[in-house]
VODOVO-936624 format. One record per residue (C-alpha): residue number from 1; residue in three letters; x, y, z. Coordinates in steps of 0.05 Angstrom, whole numbers, plus 5000, padded with zeros to 4 digits. Layout:
@i=NUM, aa=ALA, X=X, Y=Y, Z=Z
...
***
This chain:
@i=1, aa=MET, X=6669, Y=9548, Z=8041
@i=2, aa=LYS, X=6666, Y=9480, Z=8074
@i=3, aa=THR, X=6725, Y=9470, Z=8116
@i=4, aa=LEU, X=6760, Y=9405, Z=8105
@i=5, aa=VAL, X=6751, Y=9386, Z=8178
@i=6, aa=ASP, X=6676, Y=9383, Z=8167
@i=7, aa=VAL, X=6674, Y=9343, Z=8106
@i=8, aa=ALA, X=6655, Y=9276, Z=8109
@i=9, aa=ARG, X=6631, Y=9257, Z=8042
@i=10, aa=PRO, X=6677, Y=9202, Z=8007
@i=11, aa=ASP, X=6675, Y=9247, Z=7936
@i=12, aa=LEU, X=6714, Y=9304, Z=7977
@i=13, aa=PRO, X=6777, Y=9317, Z=8016
@i=14, aa=GLN, X=6786, Y=9298, Z=8092
@i=15, aa=LEU, X=6856, Y=9300, Z=8126
@i=16, aa=ARG, X=6866, Y=9268, Z=8194
@i=17, aa=GLY, X=6926, Y=9307, Z=8209
@i=18, aa=PRO, X=6984, Y=9348, Z=8186
@i=19, aa=VAL, X=7015, Y=9316, Z=8119
@i=20, aa=PRO, X=7052, Y=9283, Z=8109
@i=21, aa=GLY, X=7036, Y=9234, Z=8162
@i=22, aa=PRO, X=7085, Y=9182, Z=8205
@i=23, aa=ARG, X=7078, Y=9126, Z=8150
@i=24, aa=ALA, X=7084, Y=9173, Z=8094
@i=25, aa=GLN, X=7146, Y=9196, Z=8118
@i=26, aa=GLN, X=7174, Y=9136, Z=8133
@i=27, aa=ILE, X=7159, Y=9114, Z=8053
@i=28, aa=ILE, X=7193, Y=9179, Z=8033
@i=29, aa=GLU, X=7257, Y=9171, Z=8068
@i=30, aa=ARG, X=7261, Y=9095, Z=8037
@i=31, aa=ASP, X=7250, Y=9118, Z=7970
@i=32, aa=ARG, X=7303, Y=9172, Z=7976
@i=33, aa=LYS, X=7357, Y=9114, Z=7995
@i=34, aa=VAL, X=7341, Y=9069, Z=7935
@i=35, aa=LEU, X=7296, Y=9109, Z=7877
@i=36, aa=SER, X=7327, Y=9158, Z=7822
@i=37, aa=PRO, X=7336, Y=9229, Z=7844
@i=38, aa=SER, X=7310, Y=9249, Z=7775
@i=39, aa=TYR, X=7240, Y=9242, Z=7792
@i=40, aa=THR, X=7204, Y=9303, Z=7805
@i=41, aa=ARG, X=7164, Y=9301, Z=7871
@i=42, aa=GLY, X=7118, Y=9363, Z=7879
@i=43, aa=TYR, X=7096, Y=9349, Z=7943
@i=44, aa=PRO, X=7102, Y=9292, Z=8001
@i=45, aa=LEU, X=7045, Y=9254, Z=7972
@i=46, aa=VAL, X=7053, Y=9172, Z=7985
@i=47, aa=ALA, X=6986, Y=9147, Z=7949
@i=48, aa=GLU, X=6955, Y=9083, Z=7972
@i=49, aa=ARG, X=6893, Y=9079, Z=7935
@i=50, aa=GLY, X=6844, Y=9117, Z=7890
@i=51, aa=TYR, X=6772, Y=9120, Z=7861
@i=52, aa=GLY, X=6743, Y=9177, Z=7819
@i=53, aa=ALA, X=6781, Y=9239, Z=7831
@i=54, aa=MET, X=6798, Y=9215, Z=7907
@i=55, aa=VAL, X=6869, Y=9191, Z=7925
@i=56, aa=GLU, X=6874, Y=9167, Z=7995
@i=57, aa=ASP, X=6950, Y=9160, Z=8024
@i=58, aa=VAL, X=6975, Y=9121, Z=8070
@i=59, aa=ASP, X=6962, Y=9153, Z=8129
@i=60, aa=GLY, X=6885, Y=9156, Z=8112
@i=61, aa=ASN, X=6884, Y=9224, Z=8085
@i=62, aa=ARG, X=6840, Y=9232, Z=8029
@i=63, aa=PHE, X=6858, Y=9281, Z=7968
@i=64, aa=LEU, X=6820, Y=9310, Z=7911
@i=65, aa=ASP, X=6863, Y=9295, Z=7854
@i=66, aa=PHE, X=6864, Y=9350, Z=7800
@i=67, aa=ASN, X=6922, Y=9325, Z=7770
@i=68, aa=ALA, X=6890, Y=9258, Z=7741
@i=69, aa=GLY, X=6955, Y=9218, Z=7754
@i=70, aa=ILE, X=6986, Y=9271, Z=7702
@i=71, aa=ALA, X=6931, Y=9274, Z=7657
@i=72, aa=VAL, X=6930, Y=9197, Z=7656
@i=73, aa=VAL, X=6868, Y=9171, Z=7686
@i=74, aa=ALA, X=6818, Y=9207, Z=7644
@i=75, aa=THR, X=6763, Y=9156, Z=7669
@i=76, aa=GLY, X=6782, Y=9168, Z=7744
@i=77, aa=HIS, X=6823, Y=9130, Z=7790
@i=78, aa=CYS, X=6804, Y=9051, Z=7781
@i=79, aa=HIS, X=6735, Y=9060, Z=7740
@i=80, aa=PRO, X=6698, Y=9000, Z=7757
@i=81, aa=GLN, X=6689, Y=8982, Z=7680
@i=82, aa=VAL, X=6758, Y=8991, Z=7672
@i=83, aa=VAL, X=6775, Y=8953, Z=7729
@i=84, aa=ASP, X=6724, Y=8890, Z=7708
@i=85, aa=ALA, X=6762, Y=8892, Z=7633
@i=86, aa=ILE, X=6831, Y=8890, Z=7659
@i=87, aa=GLN, X=6815, Y=8831, Z=7708
@i=88, aa=LYS, X=6785, Y=8791, Z=7658
@i=89, aa=GLN, X=6836, Y=8810, Z=7605
@i=90, aa=ALA, X=6889, Y=8787, Z=7664
@i=91, aa=ALA, X=6858, Y=8721, Z=7677
@i=92, aa=LYS, X=6858, Y=8704, Z=7597
@i=93, aa=LEU, X=6923, Y=8731, Z=7571
@i=94, aa=ILE, X=6976, Y=8779, Z=7593
@i=95, aa=HIS, X=7022, Y=8779, Z=7543
@i=96, aa=MET, X=7043, Y=8747, Z=7469
@i=97, aa=SER, X=7078, Y=8804, Z=7436
@i=98, aa=GLY, X=7034, Y=8839, Z=7384
@i=99, aa=THR, X=7107, Y=8854, Z=7349
@i=100, aa=ASP, X=7106, Y=8772, Z=7330
@i=101, aa=PHE, X=7037, Y=8747, Z=7335
@i=102, aa=TYR, X=6970, Y=8770, Z=7329
@i=103, aa=TYR, X=6908, Y=8782, Z=7380
@i=104, aa=GLU, X=6841, Y=8813, Z=7374
@i=105, aa=ASN, X=6830, Y=8870, Z=7424
@i=106, aa=MET, X=6902, Y=8907, Z=7391
@i=107, aa=VAL, X=6869, Y=8898, Z=7324
@i=108, aa=ALA, X=6797, Y=8926, Z=7354
@i=109, aa=LEU, X=6833, Y=8986, Z=7392
@i=110, aa=ALA, X=6875, Y=8999, Z=7328
@i=111, aa=GLU, X=6805, Y=9002, Z=7289
@i=112, aa=LYS, X=6774, Y=9045, Z=7332
@i=113, aa=LEU, X=6836, Y=9095, Z=7340
@i=114, aa=ALA, X=6844, Y=9094, Z=7264
@i=115, aa=LYS, X=6766, Y=9109, Z=7258
@i=116, aa=LEU, X=6766, Y=9171, Z=7305
@i=117, aa=ALA, X=6829, Y=9204, Z=7289
@i=118, aa=PRO, X=6814, Y=9276, Z=7261
@i=119, aa=GLY, X=6817, Y=9279, Z=7187
@i=120, aa=GLY, X=6770, Y=9227, Z=7160
@i=121, aa=PHE, X=6826, Y=9190, Z=7116
@i=122, aa=GLU, X=6850, Y=9121, Z=7126
@i=123, aa=ARG, X=6899, Y=9109, Z=7180
@i=124, aa=ARG, X=6947, Y=9057, Z=7209
@i=125, aa=VAL, X=6966, Y=9048, Z=7279
@i=126, aa=TYR, X=7035, Y=9031, Z=7314
@i=127, aa=PHE, X=7030, Y=9013, Z=7394
@i=128, aa=GLY, X=7082, Y=9034, Z=7445
@i=129, aa=ASN, X=7088, Y=9036, Z=7522
@i=130, aa=SER, X=7083, Y=9117, Z=7529
@i=131, aa=GLY, X=7082, Y=9183, Z=7498
@i=132, aa=THR, X=7154, Y=9189, Z=7484
@i=133, aa=GLU, X=7153, Y=9123, Z=7447
@i=134, aa=ALA, X=7091, Y=9149, Z=7412
@i=135, aa=MET, X=7132, Y=9213, Z=7392
@i=136, aa=GLU, X=7196, Y=9169, Z=7373
@i=137, aa=ALA, X=7154, Y=9131, Z=7325
@i=138, aa=ALA, X=7126, Y=9192, Z=7291
@i=139, aa=LEU, X=7200, Y=9217, Z=7286
@i=140, aa=LYS, X=7233, Y=9158, Z=7248
@i=141, aa=LEU, X=7163, Y=9138, Z=7207
@i=142, aa=ALA, X=7166, Y=9220, Z=7185
@i=143, aa=ARG, X=7242, Y=9206, Z=7162
@i=144, aa=TYR, X=7225, Y=9139, Z=7133
@i=145, aa=SER, X=7163, Y=9172, Z=7088
@i=146, aa=THR, X=7197, Y=9236, Z=7071
@i=147, aa=GLY, X=7265, Y=9220, Z=7062
@i=148, aa=ARG, X=7282, Y=9284, Z=7100
@i=149, aa=ASP, X=7320, Y=9295, Z=7173
@i=150, aa=LYS, X=7298, Y=9356, Z=7200
@i=151, aa=PHE, X=7246, Y=9374, Z=7241
@i=152, aa=ILE, X=7218, Y=9441, Z=7263
@i=153, aa=ALA, X=7191, Y=9449, Z=7340
@i=154, aa=PHE, X=7171, Y=9501, Z=7388
@i=155, aa=THR, X=7192, Y=9532, Z=7443
@i=156, aa=GLY, X=7157, Y=9514, Z=7516
@i=157, aa=ALA, X=7147, Y=9442, Z=7482
@i=158, aa=PHE, X=7144, Y=9381, Z=7517
@i=159, aa=HIS, X=7155, Y=9322, Z=7481
@i=160, aa=GLY, X=7192, Y=9266, Z=7521
@i=161, aa=ARG, X=7257, Y=9252, Z=7548
@i=162, aa=THR, X=7283, Y=9200, Z=7505
@i=163, aa=MET, X=7335, Y=9220, Z=7458
@i=164, aa=GLY, X=7296, Y=9230, Z=7401
@i=165, aa=SER, X=7236, Y=9265, Z=7431
@i=166, aa=LEU, X=7277, Y=9304, Z=7479
@i=167, aa=ALA, X=7308, Y=9341, Z=7420
@i=168, aa=LEU, X=7244, Y=9367, Z=7409
@i=169, aa=THR, X=7232, Y=9390, Z=7482
@i=170, aa=ALA, X=7241, Y=9454, Z=7497
@i=171, aa=SER, X=7208, Y=9465, Z=7563
@i=172, aa=LYS, X=7260, Y=9466, Z=7621
@i=173, aa=TYR, X=7332, Y=9468, Z=7609
@i=174, aa=VAL, X=7341, Y=9408, Z=7660
@i=175, aa=GLN, X=7316, Y=9358, Z=7622
@i=176, aa=ARG, X=7362, Y=9371, Z=7571
@i=177, aa=ARG, X=7423, Y=9387, Z=7614
@i=178, aa=GLY, X=7484, Y=9337, Z=7598
@i=179, aa=PHE, X=7458, Y=9294, Z=7555
@i=180, aa=GLY, X=7484, Y=9326, Z=7488
@i=181, aa=PRO, X=7492, Y=9314, Z=7435
@i=182, aa=LEU, X=7420, Y=9312, Z=7420
@i=183, aa=MET, X=7392, Y=9288, Z=7355
@i=184, aa=PRO, X=7412, Y=9335, Z=7303
@i=185, aa=GLY, X=7367, Y=9368, Z=7253
@i=186, aa=VAL, X=7315, Y=9402, Z=7305
@i=187, aa=PHE, X=7301, Y=9479, Z=7300
@i=188, aa=HIS, X=7260, Y=9514, Z=7354
@i=189, aa=ILE, X=7212, Y=9578, Z=7345
@i=190, aa=PRO, X=7162, Y=9609, Z=7385
@i=191, aa=TYR, X=7100, Y=9587, Z=7397
@i=192, aa=ALA, X=7032, Y=9625, Z=7394
@i=193, aa=TYR, X=7044, Y=9661, Z=7461
@i=194, aa=CYS, X=6982, Y=9704, Z=7451
@i=195, aa=TYR, X=6982, Y=9730, Z=7515
@i=196, aa=ARG, X=7057, Y=9750, Z=7511
@i=197, aa=CYS, X=7073, Y=9767, Z=7438
@i=198, aa=ALA, X=7144, Y=9769, Z=7424
@i=199, aa=TYR, X=7120, Y=9813, Z=7356
@i=200, aa=GLY, X=7080, Y=9862, Z=7397
@i=201, aa=LYS, X=7020, Y=9843, Z=7351
@i=202, aa=THR, X=6948, Y=9842, Z=7376
@i=203, aa=PRO, X=6907, Y=9777, Z=7395
@i=204, aa=ASP, X=6868, Y=9784, Z=7325
@i=205, aa=THR, X=6939, Y=9776, Z=7286
@i=206, aa=CYS, X=6979, Y=9736, Z=7342
@i=207, aa=GLY, X=7015, Y=9668, Z=7321
@i=208, aa=VAL, X=7013, Y=9687, Z=7250
@i=209, aa=GLU, X=7089, Y=9727, Z=7259
@i=210, aa=CYS, X=7100, Y=9657, Z=7297
@i=211, aa=ALA, X=7089, Y=9612, Z=7247
@i=212, aa=LYS, X=7116, Y=9654, Z=7186
@i=213, aa=VAL, X=7186, Y=9648, Z=7224
@i=214, aa=ILE, X=7189, Y=9581, Z=7180
@i=215, aa=GLU, X=7182, Y=9606, Z=7111
@i=216, aa=GLU, X=7208, Y=9676, Z=7117
@i=217, aa=GLN, X=7270, Y=9660, Z=7162
@i=218, aa=LEU, X=7283, Y=9590, Z=7174
@i=219, aa=VAL, X=7282, Y=9554, Z=7113
@i=220, aa=LYS, X=7324, Y=9612, Z=7080
@i=221, aa=THR, X=7376, Y=9607, Z=7135
@i=222, aa=ILE, X=7389, Y=9547, Z=7164
@i=223, aa=ALA, X=7335, Y=9485, Z=7154
@i=224, aa=PRO, X=7324, Y=9477, Z=7074
@i=225, aa=ALA, X=7253, Y=9470, Z=7067
@i=226, aa=ASP, X=7267, Y=9408, Z=7027
@i=227, aa=GLU, X=7304, Y=9376, Z=7080
@i=228, aa=VAL, X=7247, Y=9385, Z=7135
@i=229, aa=ALA, X=7212, Y=9323, Z=7146
@i=230, aa=ALA, X=7151, Y=9350, Z=7199
@i=231, aa=ILE, X=7135, Y=9411, Z=7240
@i=232, aa=VAL, X=7124, Y=9377, Z=7306
@i=233, aa=LEU, X=7073, Y=9411, Z=7355
@i=234, aa=GLU, X=7022, Y=9401, Z=7420
@i=235, aa=PRO, X=6959, Y=9434, Z=7395
@i=236, aa=VAL, X=6948, Y=9460, Z=7461
@i=237, aa=GLN, X=7020, Y=9461, Z=7500
@i=238, aa=GLY, X=7017, Y=9421, Z=7564
@i=239, aa=GLU, X=7082, Y=9430, Z=7603
@i=240, aa=GLY, X=7093, Y=9492, Z=7569
@i=241, aa=GLY, X=7041, Y=9529, Z=7612
@i=242, aa=TYR, X=6967, Y=9503, Z=7579
@i=243, aa=ILE, X=6977, Y=9555, Z=7524
@i=244, aa=VAL, X=6916, Y=9548, Z=7476
@i=245, aa=PRO, X=6938, Y=9584, Z=7408
@i=246, aa=PRO, X=6897, Y=9618, Z=7362
@i=247, aa=GLN, X=6860, Y=9598, Z=7306
@i=248, aa=LYS, X=6903, Y=9628, Z=7248
@i=249, aa=PHE, X=6968, Y=9602, Z=7273
@i=250, aa=MET, X=6937, Y=9535, Z=7264
@i=251, aa=ASP, X=6918, Y=9553, Z=7198
@i=252, aa=GLU, X=6992, Y=9581, Z=7180
@i=253, aa=LEU, X=7022, Y=9519, Z=7195
@i=254, aa=ALA, X=6976, Y=9477, Z=7154
@i=255, aa=ARG, X=6986, Y=9527, Z=7099
@i=256, aa=ILE, X=7068, Y=9527, Z=7105
@i=257, aa=ALA, X=7076, Y=9453, Z=7115
@i=258, aa=LYS, X=7031, Y=9437, Z=7051
@i=259, aa=ARG, X=7069, Y=9490, Z=7012
@i=260, aa=PHE, X=7138, Y=9461, Z=7030
@i=261, aa=GLY, X=7116, Y=9386, Z=7033
@i=262, aa=MET, X=7125, Y=9378, Z=7106
@i=263, aa=LEU, X=7082, Y=9333, Z=7147
@i=264, aa=LEU, X=7043, Y=9355, Z=7208
@i=265, aa=ILE, X=7054, Y=9315, Z=7274
@i=266, aa=PHE, X=7010, Y=9336, Z=7326
@i=267, aa=ASP, X=7029, Y=9313, Z=7401
@i=268, aa=GLU, X=6962, Y=9295, Z=7437
@i=269, aa=VAL, X=6993, Y=9259, Z=7492
@i=270, aa=GLN, X=6971, Y=9306, Z=7547
@i=271, aa=SER, X=6913, Y=9348, Z=7505
@i=272, aa=GLY, X=6876, Y=9280, Z=7471
@i=273, aa=MET, X=6830, Y=9231, Z=7492
@i=274, aa=GLY, X=6773, Y=9281, Z=7514
@i=275, aa=ARG, X=6815, Y=9327, Z=7553
@i=276, aa=SER, X=6800, Y=9383, Z=7512
@i=277, aa=GLY, X=6728, Y=9376, Z=7515
@i=278, aa=LYS, X=6730, Y=9338, Z=7448
@i=279, aa=LEU, X=6765, Y=9274, Z=7437
@i=280, aa=TRP, X=6828, Y=9308, Z=7405
@i=281, aa=ALA, X=6847, Y=9377, Z=7420
@i=282, aa=ALA, X=6859, Y=9383, Z=7335
@i=283, aa=GLU, X=6785, Y=9389, Z=7328
@i=284, aa=HIS, X=6775, Y=9448, Z=7364
@i=285, aa=PHE, X=6824, Y=9482, Z=7305
@i=286, aa=HIS, X=6788, Y=9438, Z=7248
@i=287, aa=ALA, X=6862, Y=9406, Z=7239
@i=288, aa=ALA, X=6884, Y=9342, Z=7199
@i=289, aa=PRO, X=6949, Y=9318, Z=7229
@i=290, aa=ASP, X=6995, Y=9275, Z=7180
@i=291, aa=ILE, X=7012, Y=9234, Z=7250
@i=292, aa=LEU, X=6987, Y=9242, Z=7319
@i=293, aa=ALA, X=7021, Y=9214, Z=7380
@i=294, aa=VAL, X=6970, Y=9195, Z=7433
@i=295, aa=ALA, X=6984, Y=9164, Z=7503
@i=296, aa=LYS, X=6971, Y=9176, Z=7578
@i=297, aa=GLY, X=6887, Y=9183, Z=7581
@i=298, aa=ILE, X=6891, Y=9122, Z=7525
@i=299, aa=ALA, X=6879, Y=9066, Z=7577
@i=300, aa=SER, X=6863, Y=9097, Z=7648
@i=301, aa=GLY, X=6930, Y=9085, Z=7677
@i=302, aa=LEU, X=6958, Y=9028, Z=7644
@i=303, aa=PRO, X=7021, Y=9037, Z=7601
@i=304, aa=LEU, X=7007, Y=9048, Z=7524
@i=305, aa=GLY, X=7025, Y=9099, Z=7467
@i=306, aa=ALA, X=6999, Y=9096, Z=7399
@i=307, aa=THR, X=7027, Y=9133, Z=7336
@i=308, aa=VAL, X=6970, Y=9136, Z=7290
@i=309, aa=ALA, X=6984, Y=9163, Z=7216
@i=310, aa=ARG, X=6961, Y=9164, Z=7148
@i=311, aa=ALA, X=6956, Y=9100, Z=7122
@i=312, aa=GLU, X=6996, Y=9111, Z=7064
@i=313, aa=LEU, X=7056, Y=9143, Z=7109
@i=314, aa=MET, X=7060, Y=9081, Z=7149
@i=315, aa=SER, X=7095, Y=9039, Z=7095
@i=316, aa=TRP, X=7154, Y=9014, Z=7130
@i=317, aa=PRO, X=7177, Y=8939, Z=7124
@i=318, aa=PRO, X=7174, Y=8893, Z=7176
@i=319, aa=GLY, X=7224, Y=8898, Z=7226
@i=320, aa=ALA, X=7234, Y=8975, Z=7220
@i=321, aa=HIS, X=7199, Y=8993, Z=7279
@i=322, aa=ALA, X=7172, Y=8951, Z=7345
@i=323, aa=SER, X=7161, Y=8939, Z=7414
@i=324, aa=THR, X=7159, Y=8882, Z=7456
@i=325, aa=PHE, X=7103, Y=8900, Z=7497
@i=326, aa=GLY, X=7069, Y=8958, Z=7456
@i=327, aa=GLY, X=6997, Y=8943, Z=7449
@i=328, aa=ASN, X=6996, Y=8897, Z=7511
@i=329, aa=PRO, X=6930, Y=8853, Z=7513
@i=330, aa=VAL, X=6917, Y=8879, Z=7586
@i=331, aa=ALA, X=6927, Y=8955, Z=7569
@i=332, aa=CYS, X=6892, Y=8943, Z=7500
@i=333, aa=ALA, X=6824, Y=8916, Z=7540
@i=334, aa=ALA, X=6839, Y=8980, Z=7587
@i=335, aa=GLY, X=6838, Y=9027, Z=7523
@i=336, aa=LEU, X=6770, Y=8997, Z=7487
@i=337, aa=VAL, X=6736, Y=9011, Z=7547
@i=338, aa=THR, X=6762, Y=9077, Z=7558
@i=339, aa=LEU, X=6743, Y=9097, Z=7488
@i=340, aa=GLU, X=6678, Y=9070, Z=7503
@i=341, aa=LEU, X=6673, Y=9114, Z=7558
@i=342, aa=LEU, X=6692, Y=9179, Z=7539
@i=343, aa=GLU, X=6651, Y=9171, Z=7476
@i=344, aa=ASN, X=6589, Y=9154, Z=7523
@i=345, aa=GLU, X=6593, Y=9206, Z=7573
@i=346, aa=LEU, X=6657, Y=9233, Z=7594
@i=347, aa=ILE, X=6677, Y=9282, Z=7537
@i=348, aa=GLU, X=6613, Y=9316, Z=7545
@i=349, aa=ASN, X=6626, Y=9323, Z=7621
@i=350, aa=SER, X=6698, Y=9350, Z=7606
@i=351, aa=ARG, X=6666, Y=9409, Z=7564
@i=352, aa=SER, X=6609, Y=9423, Z=7612
@i=353, aa=VAL, X=6644, Y=9420, Z=7669
@i=354, aa=GLY, X=6705, Y=9460, Z=7646
@i=355, aa=ALA, X=6664, Y=9508, Z=7623
@i=356, aa=TYR, X=6633, Y=9513, Z=7689
@i=357, aa=MET, X=6699, Y=9522, Z=7722
@i=358, aa=MET, X=6726, Y=9580, Z=7666
@i=359, aa=ASP, X=6665, Y=9618, Z=7679
@i=360, aa=ARG, X=6693, Y=9628, Z=7751
@i=361, aa=LEU, X=6769, Y=9626, Z=7737
@i=362, aa=ARG, X=6759, Y=9687, Z=7691
@i=363, aa=GLU, X=6732, Y=9725, Z=7754
@i=364, aa=TRP, X=6804, Y=9712, Z=7782
@i=365, aa=LYS, X=6837, Y=9758, Z=7736
@i=366, aa=LYS, X=6793, Y=9818, Z=7770
@i=367, aa=LYS, X=6795, Y=9789, Z=7839
@i=368, aa=PHE, X=6865, Y=9771, Z=7845
@i=369, aa=PRO, X=6925, Y=9815, Z=7832
@i=370, aa=LEU, X=6974, Y=9752, Z=7827
@i=371, aa=VAL, X=6924, Y=9720, Z=7773
@i=372, aa=GLY, X=6955, Y=9745, Z=7701
@i=373, aa=ASP, X=6918, Y=9698, Z=7655
@i=374, aa=VAL, X=6868, Y=9644, Z=7653
@i=375, aa=ARG, X=6863, Y=9597, Z=7596
@i=376, aa=GLY, X=6855, Y=9528, Z=7572
@i=377, aa=LEU, X=6800, Y=9484, Z=7534
@i=378, aa=GLY, X=6755, Y=9432, Z=7573
@i=379, aa=LEU, X=6786, Y=9399, Z=7630
@i=380, aa=MET, X=6860, Y=9433, Z=7613
@i=381, aa=LEU, X=6859, Y=9489, Z=7651
@i=382, aa=GLY, X=6919, Y=9539, Z=7663
@i=383, aa=VAL, X=6927, Y=9594, Z=7707
@i=384, aa=GLU, X=6983, Y=9645, Z=7703
@i=385, aa=LEU, X=7016, Y=9677, Z=7758
@i=386, aa=VAL, X=7047, Y=9743, Z=7758
@i=387, aa=ARG, X=7070, Y=9792, Z=7805
@i=388, aa=ASN, X=7062, Y=9853, Z=7767
@i=389, aa=LYS, X=7005, Y=9852, Z=7707
@i=390, aa=GLU, X=7034, Y=9910, Z=7670
@i=391, aa=THR, X=7101, Y=9877, Z=7669
@i=392, aa=ARG, X=7081, Y=9807, Z=7667
@i=393, aa=GLU, X=7135, Y=9786, Z=7719
@i=394, aa=ARG, X=7133, Y=9719, Z=7736
@i=395, aa=ALA, X=7111, Y=9696, Z=7806
@i=396, aa=THR, X=7146, Y=9632, Z=7804
@i=397, aa=ALA, X=7154, Y=9619, Z=7886
@i=398, aa=GLU, X=7088, Y=9643, Z=7893
@i=399, aa=ARG, X=7058, Y=9592, Z=7846
@i=400, aa=GLU, X=7103, Y=9531, Z=7881
@i=401, aa=ARG, X=7076, Y=9565, Z=7954
@i=402, aa=LEU, X=7001, Y=9557, Z=7917
@i=403, aa=VAL, X=7020, Y=9489, Z=7896
@i=404, aa=GLN, X=7045, Y=9462, Z=7968
@i=405, aa=MET, X=6987, Y=9507, Z=8007
@i=406, aa=ALA, X=6931, Y=9467, Z=7959
@i=407, aa=PHE, X=6964, Y=9400, Z=7978
@i=408, aa=GLU, X=6961, Y=9416, Z=8051
@i=409, aa=LYS, X=6886, Y=9429, Z=8042
@i=410, aa=GLY, X=6874, Y=9367, Z=8010
@i=411, aa=LEU, X=6873, Y=9388, Z=7935
@i=412, aa=LEU, X=6929, Y=9357, Z=7891
@i=413, aa=ILE, X=6953, Y=9410, Z=7835
@i=414, aa=LEU, X=7012, Y=9416, Z=7793
@i=415, aa=GLY, X=7053, Y=9474, Z=7760
@i=416, aa=ALA, X=7058, Y=9481, Z=7684
@i=417, aa=GLY, X=7113, Y=9532, Z=7654
@i=418, aa=GLU, X=7147, Y=9580, Z=7694
@i=419, aa=ASN, X=7091, Y=9606, Z=7725
@i=420, aa=SER, X=7029, Y=9572, Z=7715
@i=421, aa=ILE, X=6984, Y=9523, Z=7753
@i=422, aa=ARG, X=6953, Y=9462, Z=7713
@i=423, aa=LEU, X=6883, Y=9440, Z=7728
@i=424, aa=SER, X=6865, Y=9372, Z=7702
@i=425, aa=PRO, X=6821, Y=9326, Z=7742
@i=426, aa=PRO, X=6793, Y=9262, Z=7714
@i=427, aa=LEU, X=6738, Y=9273, Z=7667
@i=428, aa=THR, X=6689, Y=9248, Z=7722
@i=429, aa=ILE, X=6690, Y=9304, Z=7764
@i=430, aa=THR, X=6624, Y=9338, Z=7789
@i=431, aa=ARG, X=6606, Y=9410, Z=7797
@i=432, aa=ASP, X=6611, Y=9404, Z=7874
@i=433, aa=GLN, X=6689, Y=9371, Z=7868
@i=434, aa=ALA, X=6701, Y=9434, Z=7819
@i=435, aa=ASP, X=6673, Y=9477, Z=7869
@i=436, aa=PHE, X=6708, Y=9454, Z=7925
@i=437, aa=ALA, X=6780, Y=9459, Z=7885
@i=438, aa=MET, X=6763, Y=9531, Z=7865
@i=439, aa=ASP, X=6744, Y=9545, Z=7941
@i=440, aa=VAL, X=6815, Y=9517, Z=7964
@i=441, aa=LEU, X=6850, Y=9555, Z=7905
@i=442, aa=GLU, X=6816, Y=9616, Z=7924
@i=443, aa=GLU, X=6829, Y=9618, Z=7998
@i=444, aa=CYS, X=6903, Y=9601, Z=7979
@i=445, aa=LEU, X=6912, Y=9662, Z=7935
@i=446, aa=ASN, X=6880, Y=9706, Z=7980
@i=447, aa=LEU, X=6928, Y=9681, Z=8040
@i=448, aa=ILE, X=6994, Y=9691, Z=7992
@i=449, aa=SER, X=6971, Y=9760, Z=7969
@i=450, aa=ARG, X=6964, Y=9782, Z=8047
@i=451, aa=GLU, X=7034, Y=9749, Z=8053
@i=452, aa=ASN, X=7060, Y=9790, Z=7996
***
């Protein structure tokens, strides 16, 4: 394994000294005095510039970013073609408000998204600024188009922190605590945890029981079927632990939604835009949601969200829902280039490098006592840490230790769920960068195992 001090290549980390350095420490102290304490900072990184999969801090330390700015910079930090599109558009028109006026690149991006959305039927697109805004629009649209007011969501879900989407979020209690009462009419059921089945079933049948809770219990007791507007889910759970459900779970949800006239809303804010090795994670399950919520990777770092719905559903009148900045001309310009890059090369890179990493990750279950499970699609990969593989006792403290140790060695990762790490690098990463990350994580896992 290459040691960090020997690495001189610009596509791999290099640390000049202990982190955080002096300038970073000064900025962190200033931050503590003026920024909201609600922000979650996993470790003391103070970023100054980024390129590709690399991030440099204010002290000149270079890190390999396996977060992609929290699954946002799908095309890498400051991709030259994205930067060029942003600069050209910013010199021409920064803002006009697509709510009240027209401009072509907003139309062009909507045309692309409508064409590429799974299902092959006509779509219409609403633009906002973020994932939670995309979800808020999806919820309002579902209520408006169905005349129903209730929703079914899943434990472990993260759909955002604004008041509507927060009612569906069930990832960490701190995100909900102190903000009640939340939007009423949301009912949570178990997600398809095929590796930790609440029903004692085998992986062959796992997921079916979770889905059948809807028709065999929920609609018979507290959520009348004719009052449920939609079933809302992440096709691959993100913050919940990078959980990939079995095909049968998705099939059952589609069947139940059709039976009761419920819509299917897929939150692809984190799993979309090529992250799973396909443009949409829904494609892995041959699923066609009625409404699709998109954000994060859609504009390579600029604020943009989209709600993509069946054309016949998006029939609300002018003024029913709008956003001053949604579909901003600069963000749309970045979005068009992002889609072009994804289609031309990056989705295939996500698929191939992700498979390359997964081949190595699978060996970790045998190699490391701490590793209880590895899972994921494309470059959306999760590693679950456990203290005991038989009882599956969650290794939460060890997960936090791993995240911190990786940072100190020049690798940026984050947790997901209670005891998993997420590996979600830019879709531009190379096999050399993947190998470096795997080497660092293996070294850290060995050290933590010896500490225990």
